[in-house]
BALOBA-1460 file (C-alpha; in Angstrom, 3 decimals):
// residues 156
<rec num="1" residu="m" x="-81.050" y="40.706" z="-53.666"/>
<rec num="2" residu="n" x="-78.416" y="42.332" z="-55.696"/>
<rec num="3" residu="i" x="-77.807" y="45.944" z="-54.738"/>
<rec num="4" residu="v" x="-76.012" y="47.779" z="-57.579"/>
<rec num="5" residu="k" x="-74.370" y="51.117" z="-55.790"/>
<rec num="6" residu="s" x="-73.862" y="54.464" z="-57.530"/>
<rec num="7" residu="s" x="-70.594" y="55.193" z="-59.376"/>
<rec num="8" residu="r" x="-69.704" y="57.559" z="-56.220"/>
<rec num="9" residu="h" x="-70.527" y="54.866" z="-53.566"/>
<rec num="10" residu="s" x="-67.049" y="54.562" z="-52.515"/>
<rec num="11" residu="k" x="-66.306" y="58.170" z="-52.190"/>
<rec num="12" residu="i" x="-69.171" y="58.534" z="-50.250"/>
<rec num="13" residu="a" x="-69.280" y="55.761" z="-48.042"/>
<rec num="14" residu="g" x="-65.880" y="56.838" z="-47.006"/>
<rec num="15" residu="d" x="-67.083" y="60.396" z="-46.348"/>
<rec num="16" residu="f" x="-69.752" y="58.856" z="-44.213"/>
<rec num="17" residu="g" x="-67.327" y="56.622" z="-42.326"/>
<rec num="18" residu="e" x="-65.540" y="59.782" z="-41.315"/>
<rec num="19" residu="h" x="-68.329" y="61.803" z="-40.183"/>
<rec num="20" residu="l" x="-69.610" y="58.573" z="-38.619"/>
<rec num="21" residu="i" x="-66.243" y="58.370" z="-36.725"/>
<rec num="22" residu="l" x="-66.203" y="62.309" z="-36.147"/>
<rec num="23" residu="y" x="-69.919" y="62.042" z="-34.508"/>
<rec num="24" residu="w" x="-68.967" y="59.152" z="-31.863"/>
<rec num="25" residu="l" x="-66.049" y="60.755" z="-30.657"/>
<rec num="26" residu="s" x="-67.838" y="63.947" z="-30.004"/>
<rec num="27" residu="k" x="-70.716" y="62.665" z="-28.798"/>
<rec num="28" residu="y" x="-68.356" y="61.128" z="-26.195"/>
<rec num="29" residu="g" x="-66.154" y="64.397" z="-25.408"/>
<rec num="30" residu="f" x="-63.678" y="64.251" z="-27.811"/>
<rec num="31" residu="e" x="-62.288" y="67.316" z="-29.275"/>
<rec num="32" residu="c" x="-62.303" y="66.359" z="-33.343"/>
<rec num="33" residu="a" x="-61.820" y="67.441" z="-36.712"/>
<rec num="34" residu="r" x="-61.786" y="66.108" z="-40.255"/>
<rec num="35" residu="v" x="-58.265" y="67.008" z="-41.564"/>
<rec num="36" residu="d" x="-57.306" y="66.644" z="-45.586"/>
<rec num="37" residu="h" x="-54.292" y="65.264" z="-44.894"/>
<rec num="38" residu="t" x="-51.985" y="62.167" z="-46.548"/>
<rec num="39" residu="g" x="-52.302" y="59.376" z="-43.939"/>
<rec num="40" residu="i" x="-54.550" y="60.843" z="-41.996"/>
<rec num="41" residu="d" x="-58.533" y="61.706" z="-41.961"/>
<rec num="42" residu="l" x="-59.166" y="63.247" z="-38.287"/>
<rec num="43" residu="i" x="-57.119" y="64.409" z="-35.199"/>
<rec num="44" residu="a" x="-58.945" y="64.214" z="-32.162"/>
<rec num="45" residu="r" x="-57.795" y="65.053" z="-28.433"/>
<rec num="46" residu="n" x="-59.135" y="62.142" z="-25.605"/>
<rec num="47" residu="p" x="-61.016" y="64.303" z="-22.954"/>
<rec num="48" residu="k" x="-59.646" y="61.424" z="-20.210"/>
<rec num="49" residu="t" x="-56.239" y="60.463" z="-21.680"/>
<rec num="50" residu="r" x="-55.538" y="63.814" z="-23.207"/>
<rec num="51" residu="e" x="-53.797" y="62.066" z="-25.766"/>
<rec num="52" residu="l" x="-53.601" y="63.608" z="-29.341"/>
<rec num="53" residu="m" x="-54.775" y="60.946" z="-31.831"/>
<rec num="54" residu="g" x="-54.110" y="61.182" z="-35.894"/>
<rec num="55" residu="i" x="-56.846" y="58.448" z="-37.119"/>
<rec num="56" residu="s" x="-56.817" y="57.077" z="-40.200"/>
<rec num="57" residu="v" x="-60.743" y="55.876" z="-41.297"/>
<rec num="58" residu="k" x="-61.383" y="52.995" z="-43.704"/>
<rec num="59" residu="s" x="-64.829" y="52.730" z="-44.670"/>
<rec num="60" residu="r" x="-66.451" y="49.271" z="-46.541"/>
<rec num="61" residu="t" x="-69.760" y="48.368" z="-47.733"/>
<rec num="62" residu="r" x="-70.707" y="44.556" z="-48.092"/>
<rec num="63" residu="n" x="-73.052" y="43.168" z="-50.712"/>
<rec num="64" residu="p" x="-75.381" y="40.305" z="-49.509"/>
<rec num="65" residu="g" x="-73.319" y="37.508" z="-48.800"/>
<rec num="66" residu="t" x="-69.959" y="39.446" z="-48.502"/>
<rec num="67" residu="e" x="-70.930" y="40.868" z="-44.733"/>
<rec num="68" residu="s" x="-67.670" y="39.068" z="-43.183"/>
<rec num="69" residu="d" x="-65.277" y="40.047" z="-45.813"/>
<rec num="70" residu="m" x="-61.852" y="41.070" z="-44.389"/>
<rec num="71" residu="v" x="-60.630" y="45.227" z="-44.631"/>
<rec num="72" residu="s" x="-57.431" y="45.126" z="-46.121"/>
<rec num="73" residu="i" x="-55.216" y="47.846" z="-44.992"/>
<rec num="74" residu="t" x="-52.246" y="48.181" z="-47.179"/>
<rec num="75" residu="n" x="-48.565" y="48.396" z="-45.816"/>
<rec num="76" residu="s" x="-47.900" y="51.848" z="-47.920"/>
<rec num="77" residu="n" x="-51.024" y="53.127" z="-45.884"/>
<rec num="78" residu="i" x="-49.368" y="52.334" z="-42.568"/>
<rec num="79" residu="e" x="-46.347" y="54.279" z="-43.390"/>
<rec num="80" residu="k" x="-48.326" y="57.516" z="-44.726"/>
<rec num="81" residu="v" x="-50.329" y="57.324" z="-41.215"/>
<rec num="82" residu="k" x="-47.053" y="56.989" z="-39.175"/>
<rec num="83" residu="s" x="-45.527" y="59.962" z="-41.504"/>
<rec num="84" residu="a" x="-48.570" y="62.569" z="-40.833"/>
<rec num="85" residu="c" x="-48.590" y="61.537" z="-36.933"/>
<rec num="86" residu="k" x="-44.815" y="62.432" z="-36.862"/>
<rec num="87" residu="a" x="-45.674" y="65.517" z="-38.277"/>
<rec num="88" residu="f" x="-48.094" y="66.470" z="-35.998"/>
<rec num="89" residu="d" x="-46.955" y="65.013" z="-32.923"/>
<rec num="90" residu="c" x="-50.152" y="62.500" z="-32.177"/>
<rec num="91" residu="i" x="-50.464" y="58.610" z="-31.436"/>
<rec num="92" residu="s" x="-51.172" y="56.812" z="-35.136"/>
<rec num="93" residu="y" x="-54.956" y="55.227" z="-34.577"/>
<rec num="94" residu="f" x="-57.421" y="53.469" z="-37.014"/>
<rec num="95" residu="a" x="-60.805" y="53.570" z="-37.337"/>
<rec num="96" residu="i" x="-62.832" y="50.723" z="-39.596"/>
<rec num="97" residu="v" x="-66.148" y="51.168" z="-40.603"/>
<rec num="98" residu="v" x="-68.038" y="48.264" z="-42.335"/>
<rec num="99" residu="d" x="-72.072" y="48.451" z="-43.477"/>
<rec num="100" residu="a" x="-72.999" y="44.870" z="-43.411"/>
<rec num="101" residu="g" x="-76.477" y="44.731" z="-44.706"/>
<rec num="102" residu="e" x="-78.251" y="45.543" z="-41.637"/>
<rec num="103" residu="i" x="-75.373" y="46.420" z="-39.164"/>
<rec num="104" residu="i" x="-72.977" y="48.815" z="-39.736"/>
<rec num="105" residu="r" x="-70.293" y="48.495" z="-37.321"/>
<rec num="106" residu="g" x="-67.422" y="50.662" z="-35.964"/>
<rec num="107" residu="f" x="-64.010" y="50.081" z="-34.286"/>
<rec num="108" residu="i" x="-61.146" y="52.304" z="-32.884"/>
<rec num="109" residu="m" x="-57.898" y="51.397" z="-31.814"/>
<rec num="110" residu="p" x="-54.182" y="52.639" z="-31.605"/>
<rec num="111" residu="m" x="-52.392" y="51.567" z="-34.617"/>
<rec num="112" residu="s" x="-49.571" y="49.649" z="-32.688"/>
<rec num="113" residu="h" x="-52.487" y="47.671" z="-31.645"/>
<rec num="114" residu="l" x="-54.175" y="46.997" z="-34.956"/>
<rec num="115" residu="l" x="-50.702" y="45.487" z="-36.472"/>
<rec num="116" residu="k" x="-50.228" y="42.994" z="-33.098"/>
<rec num="117" residu="i" x="-53.794" y="41.702" z="-33.947"/>
<rec num="118" residu="a" x="-53.915" y="42.011" z="-37.646"/>
<rec num="119" residu="p" x="-50.248" y="41.670" z="-38.646"/>
<rec num="120" residu="g" x="-49.427" y="42.616" z="-42.119"/>
<rec num="121" residu="g" x="-48.185" y="40.474" z="-44.736"/>
<rec num="122" residu="k" x="-45.548" y="41.981" z="-47.561"/>
<rec num="123" residu="k" x="-48.482" y="44.188" z="-48.829"/>
<rec num="124" residu="v" x="-51.508" y="44.547" z="-46.300"/>
<rec num="125" residu="s" x="-53.054" y="43.976" z="-42.872"/>
<rec num="126" residu="s" x="-55.962" y="41.848" z="-42.947"/>
<rec num="127" residu="w" x="-58.894" y="43.049" z="-40.183"/>
<rec num="128" residu="k" x="-61.130" y="40.116" z="-40.359"/>
<rec num="129" residu="m" x="-64.856" y="40.415" z="-39.819"/>
<rec num="130" residu="t" x="-65.942" y="36.717" z="-39.224"/>
<rec num="131" residu="k" x="-68.529" y="36.056" z="-35.954"/>
<rec num="132" residu="s" x="-65.555" y="34.972" z="-33.869"/>
<rec num="133" residu="y" x="-63.046" y="37.788" z="-34.871"/>
<rec num="134" residu="l" x="-66.104" y="40.549" z="-34.129"/>
<rec num="135" residu="a" x="-66.665" y="38.754" z="-30.459"/>
<rec num="136" residu="r" x="-62.504" y="38.644" z="-29.792"/>
<rec num="137" residu="y" x="-62.664" y="42.287" z="-30.947"/>
<rec num="138" residu="y" x="-65.754" y="43.063" z="-28.467"/>
<rec num="139" residu="q" x="-63.466" y="41.986" z="-25.610"/>
<rec num="140" residu="d" x="-60.437" y="43.866" z="-26.276"/>
<rec num="141" residu="p" x="-60.157" y="46.951" z="-24.201"/>
<rec num="142" residu="l" x="-58.167" y="48.491" z="-26.668"/>
<rec num="143" residu="i" x="-60.724" y="48.482" z="-29.242"/>
<rec num="144" residu="k" x="-63.553" y="50.647" z="-29.137"/>
<rec num="145" residu="s" x="-66.270" y="49.744" z="-30.802"/>
<rec num="146" residu="f" x="-70.490" y="50.404" z="-31.834"/>
<rec num="147" residu="e" x="-72.378" y="48.786" z="-33.983"/>
<rec num="148" residu="l" x="-75.747" y="50.701" z="-35.541"/>
<rec num="149" residu="n" x="-78.577" y="48.738" z="-36.513"/>
<rec num="150" residu="t" x="-80.605" y="49.996" z="-39.639"/>
<rec num="151" residu="k" x="-83.385" y="48.565" z="-41.533"/>
<rec num="152" residu="t" x="-84.694" y="49.842" z="-44.648"/>
<rec num="153" residu="i" x="-88.759" y="50.353" z="-44.495"/>
<rec num="154" residu="t" x="-89.728" y="51.338" z="-47.803"/>
<rec num="155" residu="w" x="-87.790" y="51.714" z="-50.468"/>
<rec num="156" residu="w" x="-88.172" y="52.105" z="-54.700"/>
């Protein structure tokens, strides 16, 4: 089935991903807020470590057949996150949200760890979404993850 998304879908998906990560963090006791700043989308305080996190959220939606496509993170985005976190004296984090059909996956990790496991090329770092990479991410103690199973029962 070919899905035609709305003209504003990228903006809506980005907002959804930010709110989903906020919800997830809040549910587990993090004090957190959405911010309007170049480089980071959220600020959160970890209730266990007291670490202040500056989080850049990357959200993607995938059409059928593209569910395992990678998520690209540009080197310029990484530099913006570093700059924002320096200004707010917080630790740089990335959250990745991918709507892949009937599963929405979320991941959060320190930027330093992202750069170790998904090193950048000249322009981008690649967060791979194949089954073998997903299995590695789920076993990695530095990557926090969740899955939401979705099912459209009736629709137009």
